[in-house]
C-alpha positions as CSV (number, residue, x, y, z in Angstrom):
1,M,-9.4,-144.3,-48.5
2,T,-12.3,-145.9,-46.6
3,T,-15.9,-144.7,-46.9
4,L,-17.6,-144.7,-43.5
5,Y,-21.4,-144.6,-43.0
6,L,-21.5,-143.2,-39.5
7,V,-25.0,-144.1,-38.1
8,R,-26.5,-142.7,-34.9
9,H,-28.5,-145.2,-32.9
10,G,-32.3,-145.2,-32.9
11,R,-34.5,-143.5,-30.3
12,T,-34.7,-144.5,-26.7
13,D,-37.0,-143.4,-23.8
14,W,-34.1,-141.5,-22.4
15,N,-33.9,-139.4,-25.5
16,D,-37.6,-138.7,-25.2
17,D,-37.2,-137.7,-21.5
18,G,-34.2,-135.4,-22.1
19,R,-32.0,-137.6,-20.0
20,Y,-28.2,-137.8,-20.6
21,Q,-27.3,-141.4,-21.6
22,G,-23.5,-141.3,-21.9
23,Q,-22.2,-144.8,-21.3
24,C,-25.4,-146.0,-19.6
25,D,-27.2,-148.7,-21.5
26,P,-30.9,-148.1,-22.1
27,P,-32.5,-150.1,-25.0
28,L,-34.3,-148.8,-28.0
29,N,-37.9,-147.9,-27.6
30,S,-40.6,-148.9,-30.1
31,L,-39.8,-145.9,-32.3
32,G,-36.1,-146.8,-32.1
33,Q,-36.8,-150.3,-33.2
34,Q,-38.8,-149.1,-36.2
35,Q,-36.0,-146.7,-37.0
36,A,-33.5,-149.7,-36.9
37,R,-35.6,-151.6,-39.4
38,E,-35.7,-148.6,-41.7
39,V,-31.9,-148.1,-41.4
40,A,-31.3,-151.7,-42.3
41,Q,-33.5,-151.5,-45.4
42,R,-31.9,-148.3,-46.6
43,L,-28.2,-149.1,-45.9
44,H,-28.7,-152.6,-47.4
45,E,-28.7,-150.8,-50.8
46,F,-25.0,-149.8,-50.4
47,P,-22.0,-152.1,-51.1
48,L,-20.9,-152.5,-47.5
49,V,-18.1,-154.9,-46.6
50,A,-18.3,-154.7,-42.8
51,I,-20.4,-153.5,-39.9
52,Y,-19.1,-152.1,-36.6
53,S,-20.9,-150.9,-33.6
54,S,-20.6,-149.6,-30.1
55,D,-21.2,-152.3,-27.6
56,L,-24.0,-150.3,-25.9
57,Q,-27.3,-151.9,-26.7
58,R,-29.0,-148.9,-28.3
59,A,-26.3,-148.9,-31.0
60,Q,-26.0,-152.7,-31.1
61,Q,-29.7,-153.1,-31.6
62,T,-29.8,-150.6,-34.4
63,A,-26.9,-152.4,-36.1
64,Q,-28.1,-155.9,-35.6
65,L,-30.9,-155.8,-38.2
66,L,-28.5,-154.6,-40.9
67,S,-26.1,-157.5,-39.9
68,E,-29.0,-160.0,-40.3
69,L,-30.1,-158.5,-43.6
70,T,-26.7,-158.4,-45.2
71,G,-25.2,-161.5,-43.6
72,L,-22.2,-159.5,-42.5
73,P,-20.9,-160.2,-39.0
74,L,-21.4,-157.4,-36.4
75,H,-18.1,-156.3,-34.8
76,L,-18.5,-154.7,-31.4
77,D,-16.0,-152.2,-30.1
78,P,-16.3,-150.3,-26.8
79,R,-14.2,-147.5,-28.2
80,L,-17.3,-146.5,-30.2
81,R,-19.3,-145.7,-27.1
82,E,-20.8,-142.3,-26.4
83,I,-18.9,-139.7,-24.4
84,H,-18.4,-140.7,-20.8
85,L,-20.5,-138.3,-18.7
86,G,-19.5,-139.5,-15.3
87,T,-22.0,-138.6,-12.6
88,W,-24.2,-136.8,-15.1
89,A,-25.1,-140.0,-16.9
90,G,-28.7,-141.0,-16.3
91,Q,-29.7,-137.5,-15.1
92,L,-32.2,-135.2,-16.7
93,V,-30.4,-132.3,-18.5
94,A,-32.7,-129.8,-16.7
95,T,-31.7,-131.2,-13.3
96,I,-28.0,-130.8,-14.1
97,R,-28.5,-127.3,-15.4
98,T,-30.1,-126.3,-12.1
99,A,-27.8,-128.2,-9.8
100,E,-24.5,-127.2,-11.4
101,P,-25.2,-124.1,-13.5
102,K,-21.6,-122.8,-13.8
103,L,-20.0,-126.2,-14.7
104,F,-22.8,-127.0,-17.1
105,A,-22.5,-123.7,-18.9
106,S,-18.8,-124.1,-19.1
107,W,-19.1,-127.6,-20.5
108,R,-21.7,-126.5,-23.1
109,G,-19.5,-123.6,-24.1
110,A,-16.1,-125.2,-24.1
111,P,-16.5,-128.9,-24.1
112,A,-13.1,-129.6,-25.6
113,S,-11.5,-128.8,-22.3
114,V,-14.2,-129.0,-19.6
115,R,-15.2,-132.4,-18.3
116,P,-18.4,-133.6,-16.5
117,P,-17.6,-134.9,-13.0
118,G,-15.9,-138.2,-13.4
119,G,-16.3,-138.1,-17.2
120,E,-14.2,-137.3,-20.2
121,T,-13.7,-134.1,-22.3
122,V,-14.8,-133.9,-25.9
123,Q,-11.1,-133.8,-26.8
124,E,-10.7,-137.2,-25.2
125,L,-13.8,-138.5,-27.0
126,A,-12.5,-137.3,-30.4
127,A,-9.1,-139.0,-29.9
128,R,-10.8,-142.2,-28.9
129,I,-13.2,-142.2,-31.9
130,A,-10.4,-141.3,-34.3
131,A,-8.3,-144.2,-33.1
132,V,-11.0,-146.8,-33.7
133,L,-11.8,-145.3,-37.1
134,D,-8.2,-145.4,-38.0
135,D,-8.2,-149.1,-37.1
136,I,-11.4,-149.8,-39.1
137,A,-10.0,-148.0,-42.1
138,G,-6.7,-149.9,-41.9
139,T,-8.6,-153.2,-41.9
140,H,-11.0,-152.2,-44.8
141,S,-9.0,-150.0,-47.1
142,D,-10.9,-148.6,-50.1
143,A,-14.1,-150.1,-49.0
144,A,-17.5,-149.0,-47.5
145,V,-18.1,-149.7,-43.8
146,A,-21.1,-149.0,-41.6
147,V,-20.3,-147.8,-38.1
148,F,-23.1,-147.6,-35.5
149,T,-22.3,-145.2,-32.7
150,H,-23.6,-142.1,-30.9
151,G,-24.5,-138.5,-31.2
152,A,-21.5,-136.8,-29.7
153,A,-19.1,-139.3,-31.3
154,I,-20.4,-138.6,-34.8
155,A,-20.5,-134.8,-34.1
156,A,-16.8,-135.0,-33.1
157,V,-16.0,-136.6,-36.5
158,R,-18.1,-134.0,-38.3
159,C,-16.0,-131.2,-36.6
160,R,-12.8,-132.9,-37.8
161,V,-14.0,-133.4,-41.4
162,R,-15.1,-129.8,-41.6
163,G,-12.1,-128.3,-39.9
164,L,-14.1,-126.9,-37.1
165,P,-13.0,-126.5,-33.4
166,L,-14.4,-129.2,-31.1
167,D,-16.1,-126.5,-29.1
168,D,-18.6,-126.4,-32.0
169,I,-19.6,-130.0,-31.4
170,W,-23.1,-129.3,-30.1
171,K,-23.9,-127.6,-33.5
172,M,-22.8,-130.8,-35.3
173,L,-25.3,-133.3,-33.7
174,I,-27.5,-135.3,-36.1
175,E,-30.8,-136.9,-35.4
176,N,-31.4,-140.4,-34.1
177,A,-31.2,-143.0,-36.9
178,S,-29.5,-140.6,-39.3
179,W,-26.1,-141.1,-40.8
180,E,-23.3,-139.2,-42.4
181,V,-20.9,-140.5,-45.0
182,V,-17.3,-139.5,-44.5
183,P,-14.0,-140.5,-46.1
184,W,-11.4,-141.8,-43.6
185,P,-8.8,-140.6,-43.0
186,P,-10.5,-137.3,-44.0
187,P,-8.6,-134.9,-46.2
188,R,-7.7,-131.7,-44.5
189,H,-10.9,-129.5,-44.3
190,A,-12.7,-132.0,-46.4
191,G,-16.0,-130.2,-46.1
192,P,-19.4,-131.8,-45.5
193,G,-20.4,-135.2,-46.7
194,P,-24.0,-136.3,-47.4
195,R,-26.2,-136.6,-44.3
196,T,-29.3,-138.8,-44.5
197,P,-32.1,-138.4,-41.9
198,L,-34.9,-141.0,-41.7
199,G,-37.5,-138.5,-40.6
200,E,-38.4,-137.4,-44.1
201,R,-42.1,-138.4,-43.9
């Protein structure tokens, strides 16, 4: 069984603005860069054998410092990207809520089966993330691996590990530059693993 350190990327200006990022590609802001440095220093303490990341730059930038500190190569995989939000990507959440109130309410309430216009459902996201984590675990059996990805992607894994329905995904979000340790493949209803926020100051 592989131990995965699932890390959410550092902060971006779009996070601060309340803007949906999806598969758009904003960089880390100054706080996010500081968070990336702290992530690298703290994860460096663990016996990692590999580092994987979404190819979106906010995740890649967060992972890069750990790669440099450990000397481990950084493997980029587009399957680790955030949920595809279609035409909602890049828009303020408040704008979407006002412009498409019924669809937005349905998506927030039943995201496993409701898709943003031109985007993907949470069910599709969960299947995509599970497939890449299966591949990572198959390559690094019985080892510890850092995986840098995104909020909804990690939340989908947290639902699976806890045996929760995917419609609970928004309750499972973690903070930027936090991580959760999960066994993969997870035992059935494995229960929560440790979650480590960086904002404990």
